[in-house]
Structure formats: structure tokens, C-alpha cells
C-alpha positions, 0 to 999 in steps of 0.5 A: 498477532492477528488483525481483522476486518469485516466486509458485508456485501448486499446485492449483485456484483455490479449493482450491489454495495458493501461496507468495511469495518476494521478491528481498530475502528478506523473503518466503520461502515465504510462504503465500497461498490463496483462503482467505487472500484471500477468507475470512479477514477478520481477515487472520491466516492468510497474506497476499494480493495486496491486503495487499501492494499496501497495504503498497507504497502506504503505504511508497511514499507515506511515502517520497515525502512525506518527500522532498517535505517535505525539498525544502520545508525540513521534516524529519518526526519521524514519518509513519504511514500506513495504506493500505486497499485495496478489492477488489470484485466487478466482472462476472465478476471482481474489481478493486481499486477504491480505496486510502485512505491515512490519514496521521498526521504529526508535522512541526515548524514547518509550517503546515496549508495547506502540509502539505496541498499537499505531501501531496496532491502526494506522493499523486499522484506516488508511483510506486505511486499512479501504478501503481494504476488506482483511486480514491486518497483521502488523509485526513491529520492533522497533529499 
């Protein structure tokens, strides 16, 4: 299986701007720029690579956790995960240094220790976790 996305960038690194398109069509000419990445703290002016990584990580983790719970005989009512991806200056460039997954889960009839074990396994084995070369933390609350 392959999935594709295309970026088109025009202009210099700090004054230029780009667009993103995805195979699914979810993004069509989605704007991004130096400003939307580094200067727009509230994140409302356009997307950036770290936001897209966070979305991919949260979505992948939830799917992996749902599958793992199912293999153990549980069906979640809801898995809500926020991924917070940190981009930090390192030397001459930048690096993604951390992804913090904050999970709130509603899973009937599961005990906390079993849930924690399954969630930890999902964190370690979801494909996006395996892709990321950074610290990955999981904070979870079982309701």
C-alpha cells in the first residue's frame, strides 16, 4: 500500500509559500508557509508539517489501540487522543523531539492494569510511532 501527498513551494524559505495536496483529496491546495509553521502560535492561518504528523500519530495510535483492544475482547465506546508534536532548534536546524499522546478512553469492562498494558503496546507498535525518531509519551485516562 502506498499513499501520496504533493507539496508545491514557491519563493524563498521565509517569504515563500506552498500548498499541499493529498491523494484522498482531503487537502487540495492547502496553504502552508514559514509564518504558519513558526510564527502563528494559535495555528489558525494554515497547516504545517508538525500538525500533520500530530494528526497522523493520533489517528494511527487510536486505530492500533482499537485493534489491540478487540484482540483482547474489548470494544471501546470512544478513544480520544491528542498528539502534541514538539519541534525544537538543534544546531543549525530543527528536529521533532517529542510526541505526547494524551488519551481519554471509554472501554467497558476493562481493568486499569490490562488497559495500560494494551495501550502501551499500541503506542509502541503503531506504524507512525515506529516511524518517528523521537521520544513518545503516553498519558491516559480510563473513564
